[in-house]
N, C-alpha and C positions, 0 to 999 in steps of 0.2 A: 647855605643850605636853604632848601625850599620848605616851607611849611604849608601843609594842605589844610585848609579850613573848609569844613563842610557845613552847609546850612541845614536847617531843619528839613527843607524840601529835598536836599541831596540825600539825606539818610533815608527818607521815605522812598525816594527813587531807587536807591540801592536795595532796599527790602523788596520792592516791587520787582526788580530785575531778578533777585534771588528766587522769589516765589515763581516767577515765570520759568526759570531754569528747572526748578524742582518739578513743576507741573509737566514741563516738556520731557524731562527724564522719566517721570512716572508714566506718561503716555507711551514713550518709547519702550519702556519695560513691558507694558501691557501688550503692545504689538509684538515684541519679541517672544513673550510667553505664549501668545496666541499662535505664532508661527511654530514654536517648539511643540505645542500640543498637536497642531496640524501634522507636523512631521512624524510625531509618535503614532498618531492614528494611521497615517499612511504606511509607516513601517510595520505596524501590527497587522494591517490588512495584507501587506505584501508577504509577510511571514506566514500568515494563515493560508494564503493562496498557495505559497510554495509547499507547505505541509500537505494541503489537499492534493496537489499535483504529485508529490512524492508518494502519498498513500495510493493514489490511482495507479501510478506506474508500478508500485509494488504488487498491487492486486493483478495487474496485467501480466507482470513477470511470473507471479505464482500460477496464474491460470495457464500460461504457456508451459510452465514446468509440469503442471499437473496433467498435461496431456500425455505424459510418458506412461507407458504401460508397465505393469508389474511383471516380474518373472513368472514363468509357468509354475502353477501350483500355489501362487500367492493370490490373495483377494484384495481388491482395491476399494478404499473408502476415502473420499476426499483426495488429499495429496499423500496418502500413506498406503502401504501394502502390508498385508497381514498373513501369517502362516503359523500354525501350531507345529512346534518342533522343540528339540532340546536347545538349551542356552548356547551351547557351542556352535550349533548350526546358525543360530541367529547372528552371533558375532562374526562368524566366517562369511556371512552374506551382507555385512555392513548394516546389520540391524541390531536391535536390543529388545528386551522384554517391553511390552506395551506400557506406555504412560497414558492414562486416560485423561484427556484434556477437557472433556465436557460431556453433557448429557447425550448429544448426538452420537459421539463415539461410544459411550457406554451402551446406548441402545443397539448400535451396530454389533459390538462384540457380544452382547447378550444373545444374539441370534446364533451363536456358535454353541454346539451341544456338548462340550466337554469341560472337564475341570482342568484348568491350566493356571500356570503361574502368571502373575502380573508383575510389572516392573517396579515394585516398591518393597522396602524392607525397613526394619528398625534395628538391624544388627549393629549399627554404629552407636546407637544410644537407645536403650529400652524406652518405648513409648513415643519416640520421635520418628515418625514414618516419613521416608523420603522416596520419591520416584528416582529411577536410575539417572534422570537428567538433573537431579539435585533439588528439584522443587519439593516443597513440603506437602504431604498428603494430610488433609485435615481429619482429625479424629471425629468430627461431627458430620462428616460426609454421609448423606443418606444411603449410600451404596454399601455401607458396612452392615454385615450380618450381626444380629443381636445388638444393634446400636453402637457398635465400635469394637475395636480389637479386644480380645480377651486377655492378651498379655501373657507374660511369663517368659523366662529366659530362653525357653526352647521354641517359642513361636515367633520367628523373626521374618517369615516370608509371607507374601500376600498371594492368596489363591482365590479363584472364583468358586463359589459354592451355591448349591441350590437350597433355597429356604422358602417354604410355602409357595412353590411354583414360580419363584422369582430368583434370578441369579443375583447374588450379593457377593461382597468381599469378606474373606475371613483370614485370620492370621493362623498359620500352621507351622509346624517344624519344617525347616529347609531340607531335612533329610527325606521327607515324603517324596516318593517317586512320582513324578508327573511331568508332562510336557509344559512348555511355556508358550505364550502367545507372542510371537515375534512381531515387531513393528519396524518397518523401514520407511523413513521419510523420503519422499521423492524430491523435496526441496532441501538442498544441503547448503 
């Protein structure tokens, strides 16, 4: 059997080699971390660029689809067609009662001079108003007449009403005879 004897200088040399390896591994780790950060930044930039391209292509597609014309008797606003009629007519023409998506659309439909149904109801749950597409209609929307729905079990349909020379929304009985405002989306 061989026995290894280390001198004092040998131990020092071993510690020096060990420290050199640790420093080398530390530097290698820093370089690898820097490369990973660089790849993450490049990946994030690539994803952001792809998302911008997708958004641009979607807008171009929508613009092309919006060039379609509405059927005779319908009025066009943006990528949608509108007509006052009964609900059965709306559905038979691939439309539904209007879902007001924003101020611009509200301003557009406010130019119509009749009282008509809008596409929201709280029939499924008193006080929880939903548009026909399932989205929630906020109770604090400034378009509500008298600051919000008046409620009551018999007032489950949304209708446009004239209040102080402005058209607002009001909740009324669904049995009230009136036409609805049909909305047909040109982008399907």
